[in-house]
N, C-alpha and C positions, 0 to 999 in steps of 0.2 A: 552334778556340774565341775569342773575340771580343778585337778589343784594345782592352786595357784602357784606352789615350788615348783611343780615340776613343769608348768607352760613356760616360768620363767625361765629353769635350765636349758629347755626346747629351744626358746626364743635365742638363745645365747649365741650356740653354734652346733651343729651336727657332733662336729668333732669333740664339745666337748659335754655333751648330751651321752655320746656312743661311750668316751670316759665312765659318765657317772653310772652309766647301766652296767659296763665291768664291774663297776666297782660297790653297786647295790645289786646285786641280782637277785634277791631274794623280793625288793620291791616290785609292784606291781603298779606303772604310770597309770593314772587318773588324767584322761587328756576331753572325759565326755563332754560334748556339746562346746566342743573349740570351734573359732572359727580362725583356721590355717589357710583360707581360699588365694591360691597361688602362690602357695609358699614353696620355698625351694627343700624338699626333705630327703632328698638322693642320697642313699646309703644307711638313712637311719635306722637306727636299731628301735622299733615297737613290737617286738614280741611280747605276746601275753597284754599287750597295752589295752584298755578302756577308753575307743574310742567312738562309743554308740551316738549317734545324733549329731558326731562331728560336721562340721562344714570344712571338704577339704576338696573343693570343684577347683579344677585347672591346678591342684598341684602338682608338683615332681614329684612322684614315689618310687621315682625308677632304683631297683637294685634294693629296695628297702626293707628290712625285715619285719615282717608283718604275722611272722608265725604265732597262732592261736591268740593272735587280737581280737578285740571286740570291736567290732564294727557297725552293727546293727543301724538301720535305720540312718547310717550315715551318706551325706551326700559328698560323692565322688567323680560327678559327672564331668567329665571333659579329662581325668586325672591320667598324668602319665605313671604309669606301674608295670614297665616292660621290667621282665628279667625280676620282677619282685617274688617274695616269697610270701603268701599267705596260706601258706598250706595249714589245715586246721583252723583257718579263720572264720568267725559268726559273721557273715555280711548278709544275714537275714533281712530282705526287704531295704537293701540298700540301692541307692541310684547311682549305677556304674554308667547311666548313659552317658555313649559316645568315648569310652575309654580305651586307655592303648593298654593294653593287658599281655601283648605278643610275649612269647615263653617264658611267664609269669606260672608261679606253681600254687596251683590251689588243689592240690592232693587233699581228700578227704576237707574241703571249706562247706562252708553250708551258705548257699546262696539262693534258696528258698524264698521265692518272691519278689529274687530282687531284680533291681531294670538293668538290663543289658544290650539293648539295641542298639545296631548300628557303633557296638563294641568290637575292636579289633585283639581276637584271643588266638591269632593264629599260633601254632607250635606250645599250645601253653598244656599243662598238667592238671586236667581237671578229673584223675581217679577216685573214683568212690566220691566225688562231690556230689553234695544234693543240690539240684536245681529245679525241684519241684514248683511248677507253677511259676517258674521264672521268665523274664520276656527278653527272649534273644532273637525278637524278628529284625532282620536285615543284617544280624551280627558277622563277624568275619571267624569261621571256626575252622579253616581250614586246618588240615593236619593236627589238627587238638587233639590229646588224648581223652578220651571219656569210658575207659572202660569201666563195667560194673557202676557205674554213676548211675542217680537216680533222675528224670527229666521227665516224671509223669504230670501231665495238664500241662508242659512247659510249651511257650510260643516261638514257634521257630519257623515263621515264616516267610520264605524269602533267604534265610540265612544259608552261608556257602560252610557245608562241613566235606568239602573234595579231600581226599583221600585220608577224613578222620577216623580214629580208631575207636568205635562203638561197640564194641565185643561187650555181650551182656550187660547193656546198658538198659536200661529199663523206661523205657519214652510212650509207654502205654498213655494213650488218651493227650496224647500232645497233638500242637499244630506244625505240619512240616510241609505245609502245601507249599509248594513252589518254590521249595527248598534243590540248593545242590550238593549229592551225594556223589559226585562221581568218583569213583575209583574208593567207597568208602569201605570200612570193616564193619559190620553188623552182625557177625556170626552169631547166633542165640541170644541178640536181642529182642527185647518185647515192646512190640510196635502196636499190639493190640487195639483197638478202637478209635484208631489215629486218623488225624488228617492229613493224608498226603497225595492230595489230588495235584497233579501238576507236577509232581517231583520228580526231582533226576536222580535217576539210581543207576546208569549206564556202568557196566562192570561192576559194580559193587559184590560185595562178598556178602549174601544172605542166607549163607547155609544154619538149617534149622531156627531162624527165625517165626516169631508169631507176631503173623499180620494177621489173624482172626480178626472180622470186622471191620478190618483197616478199609478206608476208603482212597485206592490208589485210581481213580479216575484220570484219567489222561495221561497216567505217570508213564516215564522214558526209562522203561528194563531194558533197553539193551545190551544184553550181552551176560547179563545180571547171573549170578551164583543162587539159585534158591533150592540147592540140593535138600530135601526134608523140610522146608517150609511149609510154617500152618498159613495158610491162605484160605481157611475156611471162613464163607460167608464174607469174603473181600470183595468189594467194586472193583471191579480191574475193568471195567468200562471205556472202549476207546482206550487201554493202555497198551504200549508199544515193549512187546515181549519177545521180538524178533530176535535169535542167538541168543537165549536165554535158557540157563541151564534148570528147569523144573524136576529133574527126578527124583521120585517117591515123596516129591510134596503132596502136601494133603489140599484139595482144592474143592471139595464137597459146600455147596449152596455158592460158589464162588460166582459171579456175574466178569462172563468173559466176553459181553456182549458188544462187537465190532474191534473186539482187539485185535493186536495183530502178532500173530503165533507163526509168520514165518521162520522156518529153521530152528524153533523151541524143540527143546530134547525134553520130552514128560514120560520119558519108562517108567513105568510102577506108578503111574499116576491112573488113579480113579476117578471120571469123569462125571462118574450119579451126581446127578441133578444138579449140575452144572448149566446156568442160563449163557447161552452162546447165539451170535445171529452174523452169518455172512464172515467169519472169522477163517484166516489166511490158511494152510496147511501148515502140517506138524513135520518137525523131523525127528525120529529119534536119535541115539548118540550114534548108532552106527550107522542108519542107512535111512533113508527117506519113510516116514509111518503113511497108513490111508487117512485121510480126512479125517475130520473131527467127528463128521456124519456117521463114515465108516467106523468111526470107535464104538458110538453111542449106539450103535446098531448092532453089534455085538451082543 
């Protein structure tokens, strides 16, 4: 339960609260289980505060300092958190449905099992954040930074990650079906075993990415960079790989049935045990290569 004195101070005014925080830097505010629905907490210093199980639905927390705050199981649905500092915050299992988190700092935050579907996280910084099994379906993650973050088992169905930075990010077993990652940076990311059916990866950087065992059926990889990518046992049935660069990629056991390989660069690729049918011609990096049938006959 919340400390009554701390709650009383917060309800006086944000300026009064912030002065108290400045005068008492060693005090960790206990605001657990409070109900501050639709309250104006803009610019509030809530760093290190215990807000677990609190109700902050619809609250205005724009530019608030929530660094290393505890918000486990908190209800922040529909809250305004634009440009808020949530670095190192614990938001495990929190409800952030439809939240506005544009330009928020979530570096190193724990968002495992959090609900973030339909939230706006555009331009947010989630470097090294933990989003294991988080629900991000339909979320706006365009131009977000997710380098070295963990999103294993996360639900990103129909999420928009256009131009996002996901370098060295762990997305193993994640659901990215029908998500938009146009122009995204995914080099050295782990997408093994993920559901990427119908995903849009046009012109995305997928160099050295791990897509082993991933479902990329119907995916759009037009002009994507897949140099040295691991596509072993990946399902690329009916995928569009036209103009993609697969030089030195591993495709053993991959399913390329009905894939569009027109203008695809596959220099240094071994096509042993690849499943294919009626695939379009492949082009080398310098000149047109023979058809796949001719390659497999060598």
